[in-house]
C-alpha positions as CSV (number, residue, x, y, z in Angstrom):
1,M,-58.9,23.1,158.4
2,A,-57.2,26.4,157.5
3,Q,-54.0,26.8,155.7
4,S,-51.1,26.8,158.0
5,T,-47.4,27.8,157.8
6,S,-46.4,24.6,159.5
7,A,-45.2,21.6,157.7
8,I,-46.1,19.1,160.3
9,S,-48.4,19.0,163.4
10,T,-49.8,16.3,165.6
11,L,-53.4,15.3,165.8
12,S,-54.8,14.6,169.3
13,H,-54.8,10.9,168.5
14,R,-52.3,8.3,169.7
15,S,-53.6,4.8,169.0
16,G,-51.2,3.0,171.3
17,K,-51.8,-0.7,170.7
18,R,-55.5,-0.4,169.8
19,L,-54.9,-1.2,166.1
20,A,-54.1,-4.8,167.3
21,E,-57.6,-5.1,168.7
22,N,-60.9,-5.7,166.8
23,R,-63.0,-2.8,168.1
24,G,-65.4,-2.4,165.2
25,C,-64.1,1.2,164.7
26,K,-64.3,2.5,161.1
27,L,-61.5,4.9,161.6
28,C,-59.3,2.3,163.2
29,D,-60.0,-0.1,160.3
30,L,-58.8,2.7,157.9
31,F,-55.6,3.2,160.0
32,K,-54.9,-0.6,159.9
33,H,-54.5,-0.5,156.2
34,H,-51.7,2.0,156.6
35,V,-49.4,0.0,158.9
36,D,-47.4,-3.2,158.8
37,D,-48.6,-6.1,161.0
38,P,-51.2,-4.3,163.2
39,G,-51.8,-7.5,165.1
40,K,-48.3,-7.5,166.7
41,G,-49.3,-4.8,169.1
42,Q,-46.9,-2.2,167.9
43,P,-48.1,1.3,169.2
44,F,-48.8,3.9,166.5
45,K,-49.6,7.6,166.3
46,V,-51.3,9.7,163.6
47,L,-49.5,12.8,162.4
48,A,-50.8,15.5,160.1
49,V,-48.3,16.7,157.5
50,C,-48.4,19.6,155.1
51,S,-49.1,18.4,151.5
52,S,-45.8,20.0,150.4
53,E,-43.9,17.3,152.3
54,T,-45.3,14.3,150.5
55,P,-42.5,12.2,148.9
56,L,-43.8,13.3,145.5
57,F,-41.6,16.3,146.1
58,E,-37.9,16.1,147.0
59,P,-37.3,17.5,150.5
60,P,-36.2,21.1,150.4
61,R,-32.5,21.6,151.2
62,R,-30.4,24.6,152.0
63,N,-26.9,25.4,150.8
64,A,-24.2,26.8,153.0
65,R,-25.6,30.3,152.6
66,G,-28.9,29.2,154.0
67,R,-30.7,29.4,150.7
68,M,-32.9,26.9,149.0
69,A,-30.8,24.6,146.8
70,K,-33.8,23.8,144.6
71,R,-36.6,26.3,144.5
72,R,-40.3,25.4,144.1
73,D,-42.0,28.1,142.0
74,W,-45.5,27.3,143.2
75,G,-46.8,30.9,143.1
76,E,-50.1,31.3,144.9
77,L,-50.9,27.6,145.3
78,E,-52.9,26.7,148.4
79,Y,-51.9,23.8,150.7
80,N,-53.8,21.3,152.8
81,V,-52.6,18.4,155.0
82,F,-52.5,14.6,154.9
83,L,-52.5,12.0,157.7
84,T,-49.9,9.3,158.1
85,V,-49.9,6.5,160.6
86,V,-46.4,6.3,162.2
87,P,-45.0,3.7,164.6
88,E,-44.2,5.0,168.0
89,L,-40.5,4.3,168.7
90,D,-38.4,4.8,171.8
91,G,-36.4,8.0,171.7
92,I,-38.6,9.7,169.1
93,P,-41.0,12.4,170.6
94,K,-44.7,12.2,169.9
95,T,-44.4,15.1,167.4
96,G,-41.5,13.4,165.5
97,L,-41.2,11.1,162.5
98,P,-38.7,8.3,162.2
99,L,-35.8,9.4,160.0
100,R,-36.7,9.4,156.3
101,W,-40.2,8.0,157.1
102,L,-41.8,10.2,154.5
103,E,-39.5,8.8,151.8
104,T,-39.6,5.1,152.9
105,G,-42.6,4.2,155.0
106,L,-45.2,6.5,153.4
107,P,-44.9,5.2,149.8
108,R,-45.4,1.6,150.9
109,K,-48.7,2.3,152.7
110,G,-50.0,5.6,151.3
111,S,-51.4,8.7,153.0
112,I,-54.9,9.8,154.1
113,Y,-56.6,13.0,152.8
114,R,-60.0,14.6,153.5
115,L,-62.2,14.4,150.5
116,T,-63.8,17.8,149.5
117,Q,-66.5,19.0,147.1
118,A,-65.5,20.3,143.7
119,V,-65.2,24.0,143.8
120,A,-65.1,26.4,140.8
121,D,-61.6,27.1,139.7
122,E,-60.2,24.8,142.3
123,D,-58.3,22.6,139.8
124,G,-54.8,23.8,139.5
125,K,-55.0,26.1,142.5
126,R,-54.3,23.6,145.3
127,L,-51.1,21.7,145.5
128,I,-52.6,18.3,146.0
129,L,-56.2,17.2,145.8
130,P,-57.1,13.6,146.7
131,G,-58.7,11.5,143.9
132,A,-61.8,9.6,144.8
133,L,-61.5,6.3,142.8
134,E,-64.6,4.7,141.3
135,P,-64.9,1.1,140.3
136,K,-64.2,2.2,136.7
137,A,-61.0,4.0,135.8
138,D,-61.3,7.7,134.8
139,I,-60.6,7.7,131.0
140,D,-61.1,11.4,130.9
141,E,-58.2,11.8,133.3
142,F,-56.0,9.6,131.1
143,G,-56.9,11.9,128.2
144,Y,-55.8,14.9,130.2
145,W,-52.4,13.3,131.0
146,R,-51.9,12.5,127.3
147,F,-52.9,16.0,126.3
148,T,-50.5,17.5,128.8
149,C,-47.7,15.2,127.5
150,E,-48.3,16.0,123.8
151,G,-48.6,19.7,124.4
152,S,-45.6,20.2,126.8
153,H,-43.0,17.5,126.5
154,G,-42.3,17.8,122.8
155,S,-39.4,15.6,121.5
156,L,-38.9,14.1,125.0
157,C,-42.0,11.9,124.6
158,T,-42.8,12.0,120.9
159,P,-42.8,8.4,119.4
160,R,-39.5,7.8,117.5
161,K,-40.1,6.9,113.9
162,P,-37.2,8.3,111.8
163,P,-38.1,8.7,108.1
164,S,-35.4,6.2,107.1
165,E,-36.6,3.6,109.5
166,T,-39.3,1.0,108.9
167,V,-40.6,-2.4,110.2
168,R,-41.5,-4.6,107.3
169,G,-44.6,-6.8,107.6
170,F,-45.8,-4.8,110.6
171,K,-49.2,-6.0,111.9
172,A,-51.6,-4.7,114.5
173,I,-55.1,-5.4,115.9
174,N,-57.8,-3.3,114.3
175,C,-59.8,-2.5,117.5
176,L,-62.7,-0.9,115.6
177,K,-63.6,-3.9,113.5
178,R,-66.2,-6.4,114.7
179,P,-64.9,-8.9,115.3
180,V,-61.5,-7.4,115.9
181,T,-58.9,-8.7,113.5
182,V,-55.1,-8.6,113.0
183,E,-54.1,-6.9,109.8
184,T,-51.0,-5.6,108.1
185,I,-50.7,-1.8,108.4
186,S,-48.3,0.9,107.4
187,W,-45.5,1.5,109.9
188,R,-46.5,5.2,109.8
189,E,-49.9,4.5,111.3
190,K,-50.5,5.4,115.0
191,Y,-50.9,2.5,117.4
192,F,-50.8,1.5,121.0
193,A,-48.6,-1.4,122.3
194,L,-49.3,-3.8,125.1
195,S,-46.8,-5.0,127.7
196,Y,-47.9,-7.9,129.9
197,R,-46.9,-11.3,131.4
198,W,-48.4,-14.1,129.3
199,G,-48.6,-17.0,131.8
200,D,-48.9,-20.8,131.3
201,Y,-51.8,-21.3,129.0
202,E,-52.7,-21.2,125.3
203,E,-55.9,-19.0,125.2
204,K,-55.6,-16.7,122.1
205,W,-57.7,-13.8,123.5
206,P,-57.2,-13.7,127.2
207,Q,-58.9,-11.0,129.3
208,T,-55.9,-8.6,129.3
209,I,-55.9,-8.4,125.6
210,K,-59.7,-7.9,125.5
211,D,-59.4,-5.1,128.0
212,A,-56.5,-3.5,126.2
213,V,-58.6,-3.5,123.0
214,A,-61.4,-1.7,124.9
215,L,-59.0,0.8,126.4
216,T,-57.5,1.6,123.0
217,V,-60.9,2.5,121.6
218,M,-61.8,4.5,124.8
219,M,-58.7,6.6,124.2
220,G,-59.5,7.3,120.6
221,E,-57.1,5.0,118.8
222,K,-57.7,2.3,116.2
223,Y,-54.7,0.0,116.3
224,L,-53.1,-2.1,119.1
225,W,-49.9,-4.1,118.8
226,V,-49.6,-7.3,120.9
227,D,-46.6,-9.6,120.4
228,R,-48.4,-12.9,120.7
229,L,-51.0,-12.0,118.0
230,C,-49.1,-9.7,115.8
231,I,-46.1,-11.9,115.3
232,D,-46.5,-15.3,113.5
233,Q,-45.4,-17.6,116.3
234,T,-44.9,-20.5,113.7
235,N,-42.5,-18.4,111.5
236,E,-39.0,-18.5,113.1
237,E,-37.6,-16.0,110.6
238,E,-40.4,-13.5,111.3
239,K,-40.0,-14.0,115.1
240,K,-36.3,-13.4,114.9
241,Y,-36.7,-10.2,112.8
242,M,-39.4,-8.8,115.0
243,C,-37.4,-9.5,118.2
244,S,-34.6,-7.4,116.6
245,R,-37.0,-4.6,116.0
246,M,-38.5,-4.3,119.5
247,D,-36.7,-1.0,120.0
248,A,-38.5,0.5,116.9
249,I,-41.9,-1.1,117.9
250,Y,-42.0,0.2,121.4
251,E,-40.4,3.5,120.8
252,G,-42.7,4.1,117.9
253,A,-45.9,3.4,119.9
254,E,-48.1,6.4,120.9
255,L,-48.6,4.7,124.2
256,T,-47.7,1.4,125.9
257,I,-50.4,-0.2,128.0
258,V,-48.7,-2.1,130.9
259,N,-50.5,-4.7,132.9
260,A,-49.0,-4.8,136.4
261,A,-52.0,-6.6,137.9
262,G,-51.1,-10.2,137.1
263,D,-50.8,-12.3,134.0
264,A,-52.7,-12.2,130.8
265,R,-55.8,-13.9,132.4
266,A,-56.1,-11.2,135.1
267,G,-57.3,-8.4,132.8
268,L,-56.9,-4.7,133.3
269,P,-58.6,-3.7,136.6
270,G,-61.0,-0.8,136.2
271,I,-61.2,-1.3,132.4
272,A,-64.3,-2.9,130.9
273,R,-65.6,-5.6,133.3
274,T,-62.4,-6.4,135.3
275,P,-62.9,-5.1,138.8
276,R,-60.2,-3.4,140.9
277,K,-59.5,-3.2,144.6
278,R,-61.6,-0.7,146.5
279,Q,-60.1,2.5,147.7
280,H,-60.0,2.6,151.5
281,R,-62.2,5.3,152.9
282,V,-64.3,6.2,155.9
283,E,-67.1,8.6,156.6
284,L,-67.3,10.3,160.0
285,D,-69.7,12.7,161.5
286,A,-68.3,16.2,161.5
287,F,-67.3,17.5,164.9
288,R,-65.5,20.4,166.5
289,P,-62.2,19.5,168.3
290,P,-62.2,20.0,172.1
291,H,-60.7,23.3,173.4
292,V,-57.0,22.8,174.1
293,N,-56.0,23.9,177.6
294,L,-52.5,24.4,178.9
295,P,-51.4,23.1,182.3
296,G,-51.8,26.7,183.5
297,G,-55.4,26.8,182.4
298,T,-55.1,29.4,179.5
299,L,-54.3,29.1,175.8
300,S,-51.3,31.2,174.9
301,S,-51.6,32.7,171.4
302,D,-47.9,33.6,171.5
303,D,-46.8,30.0,171.8
304,V,-45.7,29.2,168.2
305,Y,-45.0,25.6,169.1
306,L,-48.6,25.2,170.3
307,E,-49.9,26.6,167.0
308,L,-47.6,24.5,164.8
309,L,-47.4,21.2,166.7
310,N,-50.3,21.3,169.1
311,V,-47.7,20.9,171.9
312,P,-46.6,23.7,174.2
313,E,-43.0,24.9,173.7
314,A,-41.9,23.7,177.2
315,E,-43.3,20.2,176.6
316,Y,-41.7,20.1,173.1
317,E,-38.3,21.2,174.4
318,A,-38.5,18.6,177.2
319,E,-39.4,15.7,174.8
320,T,-36.8,16.7,172.2
321,Q,-33.9,17.2,174.6
322,G,-30.9,15.3,173.2
323,H,-32.5,14.2,170.0
324,T,-30.9,15.5,166.8
325,M,-31.6,12.9,164.0
326,W,-35.3,12.1,164.2
327,L,-36.5,15.3,162.5
328,D,-35.4,17.7,159.8
329,N,-36.2,20.8,161.7
330,Y,-36.1,23.1,158.7
331,R,-38.5,20.9,156.9
332,H,-41.0,21.0,159.7
333,G,-40.9,24.7,160.4
334,L,-38.8,24.9,163.5
335,N,-35.2,25.9,164.3
336,N,-32.7,24.9,161.7
337,T,-29.2,23.6,162.2
338,M,-26.9,23.8,159.2
339,H,-23.4,22.5,158.5
340,F,-21.4,25.0,156.4
341,L,-19.0,24.1,153.6
342,L,-16.0,26.2,154.1
343,D,-15.6,27.5,150.6
344,E,-19.3,28.5,150.3
345,F,-19.2,30.0,153.8
346,M,-16.3,32.2,152.8
347,A,-18.0,33.1,149.6
348,A,-20.9,34.4,151.7
349,G,-18.6,37.1,153.1
350,E,-18.1,38.6,149.6
351,G,-21.4,40.6,149.9
352,P,-20.0,44.1,150.5
353,A,-17.3,43.6,147.8
354,R,-20.0,42.4,145.3
355,A,-22.3,45.3,146.1
356,A,-19.4,47.8,145.7
357,K,-18.3,46.2,142.5
358,Y,-21.6,46.9,140.8
359,G,-22.4,50.1,142.6
360,I,-25.7,48.7,144.0
361,P,-27.2,49.2,147.5
362,A,-26.4,46.4,150.0
363,D,-30.1,45.5,150.4
364,H,-30.3,44.9,146.6
365,L,-27.6,42.2,146.7
366,D,-29.7,39.5,148.2
367,F,-32.3,40.0,145.4
368,Y,-29.8,39.6,142.7
369,E,-28.0,36.6,144.3
370,D,-31.3,34.8,144.8
371,S,-32.3,35.6,141.2
372,A,-29.0,34.2,139.8
373,D,-29.4,31.1,141.9
374,H,-33.0,30.7,140.7
375,F,-32.0,30.8,137.0
376,G,-28.9,28.7,137.6
377,I,-26.6,31.5,136.2
378,P,-23.2,32.5,137.7
379,F,-23.6,35.7,139.6
380,D,-21.3,37.8,137.5
381,E,-22.9,36.6,134.2
382,F,-26.3,37.4,135.6
383,M,-25.3,40.9,136.7
384,G,-23.9,41.5,133.2
385,K,-27.4,40.8,131.8
386,Q,-29.0,43.1,134.4
387,Q,-26.6,45.9,133.4
388,E,-27.7,45.5,129.8
389,L,-31.3,45.4,130.8
390,A,-31.0,48.7,132.8
391,R,-29.1,50.3,129.8
392,R,-31.9,49.3,127.4
393,I,-34.6,50.7,129.8
394,G,-32.6,53.9,130.1
395,I,-31.8,53.8,133.8
396,T,-28.7,52.9,135.9
397,L,-28.2,49.6,137.6
398,P,-29.0,50.9,141.1
399,E,-32.3,52.1,139.8
400,L,-33.3,48.8,138.3
401,V,-34.7,47.1,141.5
402,P,-37.0,50.1,142.4
403,Y,-38.1,50.1,138.7
404,L,-39.0,46.4,138.8
405,Q,-40.8,46.9,142.1
406,R,-43.1,49.6,140.7
407,Q,-43.7,47.5,137.5
408,A,-44.7,44.5,139.6
409,A,-47.0,46.6,141.8
410,E,-48.7,48.0,138.7
411,R,-49.3,44.6,137.2
412,A,-50.8,43.5,140.5
413,G,-53.3,46.3,140.4
414,V,-51.8,48.2,143.3
415,P,-49.6,50.9,141.7
416,I,-47.2,52.8,143.9
417,P,-47.1,56.6,143.2
418,D,-43.7,58.1,142.4
419,N,-43.8,60.3,145.5
420,E,-44.4,57.3,147.9
421,P,-41.5,55.3,149.3
422,L,-41.1,51.7,148.2
423,P,-41.2,48.8,150.6
424,P,-37.8,47.4,151.7
425,V,-36.2,44.8,149.4
426,T,-36.4,41.4,150.9
427,R,-34.9,38.1,149.7
428,G,-37.2,35.4,148.3
429,S,-39.0,33.5,151.1
430,D,-37.5,30.1,151.9
431,S,-40.7,29.1,153.6
432,V,-42.8,26.4,152.1
433,V,-45.8,28.5,152.8
434,S,-45.4,32.3,153.2
435,P,-46.7,33.4,156.7
436,S,-47.9,36.6,155.2
437,R,-50.5,34.9,153.0
438,P,-54.0,34.9,154.2
439,K,-55.4,31.7,155.7
440,K,-58.2,30.2,153.6
441,P,-60.5,27.4,154.7
442,L,-60.6,24.2,152.8
443,P,-63.7,23.6,150.5
444,P,-66.6,21.9,152.2
445,G,-66.6,18.2,152.7
446,K,-67.7,15.8,150.0
447,M,-70.9,15.1,152.0
448,P,-72.6,17.8,154.1
449,G,-72.2,17.1,157.8
450,K,-69.7,14.3,157.1
451,I,-65.9,14.1,157.0
452,T,-64.8,11.6,154.3
453,L,-61.2,10.4,154.6
454,V,-59.7,8.5,151.6
455,S,-56.4,6.7,151.2
456,T,-54.0,7.3,148.4
457,M,-53.0,3.6,148.8
458,Q,-49.6,2.3,148.0
459,D,-47.5,4.4,145.6
460,P,-47.9,2.7,142.2
461,R,-44.1,2.8,141.8
462,V,-43.8,0.4,144.7
463,T,-46.6,-1.8,143.3
464,I,-45.0,-2.0,139.9
465,R,-41.6,-2.9,141.3
466,N,-43.2,-5.8,143.3
467,S,-45.4,-7.0,140.4
468,E,-45.1,-10.2,138.3
469,W,-44.7,-7.9,135.3
470,A,-41.4,-6.4,136.8
471,A,-40.0,-9.9,137.4
472,R,-40.3,-11.0,133.7
473,G,-37.3,-10.7,131.5
474,W,-39.2,-9.9,128.3
475,T,-41.0,-6.8,129.8
476,Y,-37.7,-5.1,130.8
477,Q,-37.0,-3.5,127.4
478,E,-40.7,-2.9,126.8
479,G,-40.8,-0.5,129.8
480,V,-37.4,1.1,129.1
481,L,-38.0,1.8,125.4
482,S,-41.6,3.0,125.6
483,R,-42.0,6.8,125.4
484,R,-45.3,6.8,127.3
485,C,-46.6,4.1,129.6
486,L,-50.1,3.8,131.1
487,V,-49.7,1.2,133.8
488,V,-52.7,-0.6,135.3
489,T,-52.2,-1.9,138.8
490,P,-54.8,-3.7,141.0
491,E,-55.7,-0.5,142.7
492,Q,-55.3,2.4,140.2
493,V,-53.8,3.6,137.0
494,Y,-50.4,5.2,136.7
495,W,-49.0,7.3,133.9
496,E,-45.3,7.7,133.2
497,C,-43.6,9.3,130.2
498,R,-40.3,11.0,129.9
499,G,-41.7,14.2,131.2
500,M,-43.9,13.4,134.1
501,A,-45.3,10.6,136.4
502,V,-48.8,10.8,137.8
503,H,-51.5,8.5,139.2
504,E,-55.3,8.6,139.9
505,S,-55.4,8.8,143.7
506,V,-53.4,12.1,143.8
507,K,-54.4,15.1,141.6
508,L,-51.6,17.6,140.9
509,P,-51.5,21.1,139.2
510,L,-49.5,19.8,136.3
511,P,-48.7,23.1,134.5
512,T,-47.3,24.6,137.7
513,L,-45.0,21.7,138.3
514,H,-43.4,21.8,134.9
515,A,-40.1,23.6,134.1
516,P,-38.0,24.0,130.9
517,A,-36.0,20.9,130.1
518,R,-32.3,21.0,129.6
519,N,-31.0,21.3,126.0
520,S,-34.6,21.3,124.7
521,D,-37.4,23.6,124.0
522,A,-39.8,21.2,125.8
523,W,-41.1,21.4,129.3
524,C,-41.1,18.5,131.8
525,F,-41.6,17.9,135.6
526,A,-39.2,20.0,137.6
527,D,-36.1,18.4,139.1
528,Y,-37.7,18.3,142.6
529,M,-40.4,16.0,141.4
530,L,-40.4,12.3,142.1
531,S,-39.3,10.5,139.0
532,G,-40.7,7.3,137.5
533,V,-39.6,3.7,137.6
534,F,-38.8,2.8,134.0
535,R,-35.7,5.0,133.5
536,G,-34.1,5.2,136.9
537,D,-35.7,4.0,140.1
538,M,-36.4,0.4,138.9
539,H,-33.0,0.0,137.5
540,R,-31.1,0.7,140.7
541,T,-31.8,0.1,144.4
542,P,-35.4,0.7,145.6
543,E,-34.7,4.3,146.7
544,L,-36.7,7.3,145.6
545,Q,-35.2,9.2,142.7
546,Y,-36.0,12.7,141.7
547,G,-35.9,14.7,138.5
548,F,-37.1,14.3,134.9
549,Q,-34.3,16.1,133.1
550,S,-33.6,13.9,130.0
551,E,-30.3,13.4,128.2
552,D,-32.2,13.3,124.9
553,G,-30.6,15.9,122.6
554,D,-27.6,16.4,124.8
555,E,-24.8,15.7,122.3
556,D,-22.1,15.7,124.9
557,T,-23.8,12.8,126.8
558,A,-24.9,11.0,123.7
559,N,-21.3,11.0,122.4
560,D,-19.7,10.2,125.7
561,V,-18.6,6.6,125.2
562,R,-18.0,6.0,128.9
563,S,-21.5,7.2,129.7
564,R,-23.0,4.9,127.1
565,I,-21.0,1.9,128.2
566,K,-21.9,2.6,131.8
567,A,-25.6,2.9,131.0
568,L,-25.6,-0.3,129.0
569,D,-23.9,-2.0,131.9
570,G,-26.7,-0.9,134.1
571,H,-29.3,-2.3,131.7
572,I,-27.4,-5.6,131.6
573,R,-27.3,-5.9,135.4
574,A,-31.0,-5.0,135.8
575,F,-32.1,-7.4,133.0
576,T,-30.1,-10.4,134.2
577,A,-31.8,-10.1,137.6
578,R,-35.2,-10.9,135.9
579,E,-36.7,-14.3,135.1
580,L,-36.9,-16.0,131.7
581,R,-38.7,-19.3,131.1
582,F,-36.2,-20.4,128.4
583,E,-32.5,-19.8,128.4
584,S,-32.7,-19.3,124.6
585,D,-34.7,-16.1,125.2
586,S,-31.9,-14.3,127.0
587,L,-30.6,-12.6,123.9
588,N,-33.9,-12.0,122.1
589,A,-35.4,-10.3,125.1
590,F,-32.6,-7.8,125.2
591,L,-32.2,-7.1,121.5
592,G,-34.2,-3.9,121.7
593,I,-32.0,-2.5,124.4
594,S,-28.8,-3.5,122.6
595,A,-30.0,-1.9,119.4
596,R,-30.4,1.4,121.2
597,G,-27.2,1.2,123.2
598,S,-27.6,3.4,126.3
599,D,-30.7,5.3,125.1
600,G,-33.6,5.2,127.6
601,H,-31.4,5.0,130.7
602,D,-30.5,8.0,132.8
603,D,-26.9,8.5,133.4
604,D,-25.9,9.5,137.0
605,D,-22.4,9.9,138.1
606,D,-23.5,8.9,141.6
607,D,-24.0,5.4,140.3
608,D,-20.3,4.7,140.4
609,K,-20.4,4.1,144.1
610,D,-22.9,1.3,143.6
611,M,-21.3,-0.3,140.6
612,G,-18.7,-2.3,142.4
613,D,-15.7,-3.1,140.0
614,S,-16.1,-0.7,137.1
615,A,-12.7,-1.6,135.5
616,H,-14.5,-3.0,132.4
617,I,-16.1,0.3,131.8
618,D,-12.8,2.1,131.9
619,F,-11.2,-0.5,129.7
620,F,-13.9,-0.4,126.9
621,S,-14.1,3.4,127.2
622,F,-10.4,3.5,126.6
623,M,-10.4,1.0,123.7
624,T,-13.2,2.7,121.9
625,S,-11.7,6.2,122.2
626,P,-10.5,7.7,118.9
627,D,-7.2,8.7,120.6
628,W,-6.4,5.4,122.2
629,V,-3.6,4.6,119.8
630,R,-1.8,7.8,120.6
631,G,-2.1,7.1,124.3
632,M,-0.4,3.7,124.1
633,D,3.4,3.1,124.0
634,L,3.2,-0.6,123.8
635,L,0.3,-3.0,123.1
636,Y,0.5,-6.8,123.3
637,S,-2.4,-9.1,122.2
638,A,-1.9,-12.7,123.2
639,T,-2.9,-15.8,121.4
640,V,-4.8,-18.0,123.9
641,V,-5.6,-21.7,123.4
642,L,-8.1,-23.8,125.4
643,H,-7.0,-27.5,125.3
644,S,-7.2,-30.7,127.3
645,D,-4.0,-31.8,129.1
646,D,-3.5,-34.6,126.6
647,N,-4.0,-32.2,123.7
648,T,-6.8,-34.4,122.3
649,Y,-9.1,-31.4,122.1
650,S,-8.2,-27.7,121.6
651,T,-9.7,-24.5,120.3
652,L,-8.2,-21.0,119.6
653,L,-10.0,-18.3,121.7
654,S,-10.4,-15.5,119.2
655,G,-13.3,-13.6,117.8
656,S,-16.7,-14.6,119.2
657,V,-16.4,-18.2,120.6
658,S,-19.2,-20.1,122.3
659,L,-18.0,-22.9,124.5
660,K,-21.5,-24.5,124.4
661,T,-20.6,-26.2,121.1
662,F,-17.1,-27.2,122.2
663,P,-17.0,-30.8,123.6
664,I,-15.6,-30.2,127.1
665,D,-15.2,-33.5,128.9
666,P,-15.6,-32.8,132.7
667,D,-13.4,-35.8,133.4
668,K,-10.4,-34.3,131.6
669,K,-8.1,-31.6,132.9
670,W,-8.3,-28.4,130.8
671,L,-5.7,-25.7,130.4
672,L,-5.4,-22.2,129.0
673,T,-2.1,-21.7,127.1
674,I,-0.7,-18.4,125.8
675,K,1.3,-19.0,122.6
676,R,4.3,-16.8,122.0
677,P,3.9,-14.9,125.3
678,L,5.5,-11.5,125.8
679,V,8.2,-12.1,128.4
680,L,9.6,-9.1,130.2
681,R,13.2,-9.5,131.3
682,H,12.7,-7.3,134.3
683,L,9.4,-6.9,136.0
684,H,9.1,-5.6,139.5
685,L,5.6,-5.3,140.8
686,M,5.3,-3.1,143.9
687,P,2.7,-3.7,146.6
688,S,-0.3,-1.3,146.6
689,R,-1.6,0.7,149.5
690,N,-5.2,-0.1,148.3
691,D,-6.7,-3.3,149.4
692,W,-8.6,-3.8,146.2
693,E,-5.5,-3.6,143.9
694,W,-3.2,-6.5,143.2
695,R,0.2,-4.8,142.4
696,R,1.6,-1.8,140.7
697,L,4.2,-1.5,137.9
698,M,6.3,1.6,138.0
699,G,3.6,3.2,140.1
700,K,0.9,2.3,137.6
701,E,-2.0,-0.1,138.4
702,V,-1.7,-3.4,136.6
703,E,-4.8,-5.3,135.4
704,S,-5.4,-8.2,133.0
705,Q,-8.4,-7.7,130.8
706,F,-9.8,-10.0,128.1
707,S,-11.2,-8.1,125.1
708,S,-13.6,-9.4,122.5
709,V,-10.8,-11.2,120.7
710,M,-9.5,-12.5,124.1
711,G,-6.3,-10.5,124.0
712,L,-4.4,-9.9,127.2
713,F,-3.6,-6.3,128.0
714,L,-1.6,-4.5,130.6
715,V,-3.3,-1.3,131.6
């Protein structure tokens, strides 16, 4: 299949209700693995989609000026297509996808790619190559991921071991000894850590630990830390100390091996002798598609819709009449409808004034505006830099664009003589694939005379979120605190660090997809890349998140008390949704997170809309502010007493009070009494126009909040 400028096209295959039947068809069996409940008789269709539209990349979006909001600097990468099995729904044309199908349905079931032979210099030149999974995991691929991380991500992923920090009595498994032994080692030694769900049995060396030892050796390391073996389970003092140092242990690990394939008995599929689920694939005899004839009998080469969608324009227009929400037309290479923001739309009319201000030709303005947008620099600031560049070269600003054109042509090996005119200046292409680029055929199939189709299977992020590992309370901080994670699922292995997320069934050109990180000299996945599950997606609703920009090193965020409280609040909400076998573990399993505050959790202002009541965040942010005293005219802290109605039992609620040790008799009536209350002679509370508020005092919202010393405040 040749490279195409289209983002989506239809195959001549509509399965109807045939997936509900047992036809003995190899291709139908492959499609069945990519749908929900094929036996229900739901009709399906198979669509071919450009590889740039996989949910691994955030959908391209335009701003009010019609320019790309986030640019993809993919240079000369080549594209291919993948197949997706889509339900046929009433009201959606046969060329259309249900709204947000690529972001919701596709990750749950995976996509289908054509498997090709390895071609010289192919790696890194094509946007996506399918990975053919063998029964054994590809250790060399893991090494490449680690090499990329260590060479590009810098301090984002480097294990945290501050010189002043140590873990006394630190032990690890020596994986190179025979038999393997647990021994005390220096805290400065390199080691891997294991995160897993133990289960209900007492075997000392279950299969998961055996496989983790083997994987540690395969990846060139000597030591492995496992909580059950490296902490003396009979020594309560050691257990308490090590629980309090979980932040240091997991942040200090070179890599954390995560078992998302079951409990400790399940082993690590694909490692050593533990088998993993087979990748779905099918081999078909190669064939030439039948000639496409229009109703009139001839094939029109001028019909763009026929080329892009394999549907004549007239038929497409008839099917899509009245439909506006089933397809993002820009994304799929057709007519685009945009809604303009008034301020940006008005700013778009400033072009002539901008060109006159800097004395540049009007056709140069688009080039400069696009360049400023690309680098994220305000236009006037960018033009100041261009003026300085022109001055240093020794030319005027209007001469700069022609100068750059000739320089670029010379570097490309096609110099333009001074006496020849330059081509017109055009703005950067917004197309996913430039139509001017030559079409190139895909490499030959994996097997001569055969077409091999392979499934990428369920996105590992979905698998991890639904695993037993993700439901366990103890594993929460292990995933959040680890700088690098190698996650083993039943189907494949997934890598996530603080700079990228990749997995075996999809091979990506990693260097091309990296971009400079904010506030750091490191590089990480660009902000249009699908992020991981340990620092964002898993902590919130199961919706795809994009971007790997880290707050590490951002002093403004690190010192923003409200951001830290908000992030810690998110950790508490996510942690308390998990399971713990013993109530007494609830604090110990969270000590690592509490020791680091909000570190390890992405801050996103958009979370406010999902937080519900965030008054406690505002309250503690205010109370911990250095200027809070100067912002208060009056402060009243009440003395609160909990007592029985007959005053037989009472306790003063101050400091940190646990009611578990207080003898509360359920048969008695209990009261809260405020000693020496502050009584206002005149207090008129006005109704609020907001349904969620109680009353207002002198136009100010009134709330009662209990602090850590149980004082009552009016805010």
